C-alpha positions in Angstrom: 51.2 9.4 10.8 51.5 11.7 8.0 50.4 11.5 4.2 46.7 12.1 5.2 44.9 13.3 2.2 41.1 13.5 1.0 39.3 10.4 0.0 39.5 10.7 -3.9 36.6 11.0 -6.5 37.4 8.2 -8.0 37.6 5.9 -4.7 34.1 7.5 -3.8 32.8 6.8 -7.3 33.7 3.2 -7.0 32.2 2.5 -3.8 28.9 4.3 -5.0 28.7 2.1 -8.1 29.3 -1.3 -6.2 26.4 -0.5 -3.6 23.8 1.3 -6.4 24.1 5.0 -5.0 23.4 6.9 -7.9 21.7 10.3 -9.3 20.7 12.5 -6.3 21.6 10.1 -3.6 25.2 10.4 -5.1 25.5 14.1 -5.0 24.2 13.7 -1.3 26.7 10.9 -0.7 29.4 12.9 -2.1 28.8 15.9 0.2 28.4 13.8 3.5 31.4 11.7 3.1 33.3 14.9 2.0 32.1 16.8 5.2 33.3 14.1 7.3 36.6 13.5 5.5 37.3 17.1 5.8 36.6 17.3 9.7 38.9 14.0 9.9 41.7 15.9 8.2 41.0 18.6 10.4 41.2 16.8 13.5 44.3 14.7 12.5 45.9 18.4 11.4 44.9 19.5 15.1 46.0 16.6 16.9 49.7 16.8 14.5 50.2 20.4 15.7 49.5 19.7 19.5 52.0 16.8 19.2 54.9 19.2 17.8 54.0 21.7 20.2 54.3 19.7 23.2 57.6 18.1 21.6 58.9 21.8 21.4 58.0 22.2 24.8 59.8 18.9 26.1 62.8 20.1 24.4 62.7 23.6 25.8 62.3 22.3 29.2 65.3 19.9 29.0 67.3 22.9 27.7 66.3 24.9 30.7 67.2 21.7 33.2 70.5 21.5 31.5 71.6 25.0 31.5 74.1 25.7 34.6 
C-alpha cells in the first residue's frame, strides 16, 4: 500500500450535496467521517509499521543463518 491520505473536504462536500446533507447534519457528517477516516489511516500506519518490522526481523534471521 502507500499514498494513503485523508478524504478531502471537497469529496465530502460533493457527497453531502448529492445526498442532501446540509447544516448541522453536514457538520455531524464531517465529524463522523473524519473520525472514521483518521482511525482507518492510523490502522493502515500500524499495519505498515508491523510489516516493516517483520521484514527487518526476517532479514536479521537470514543474516544470522548465513553467518558461519
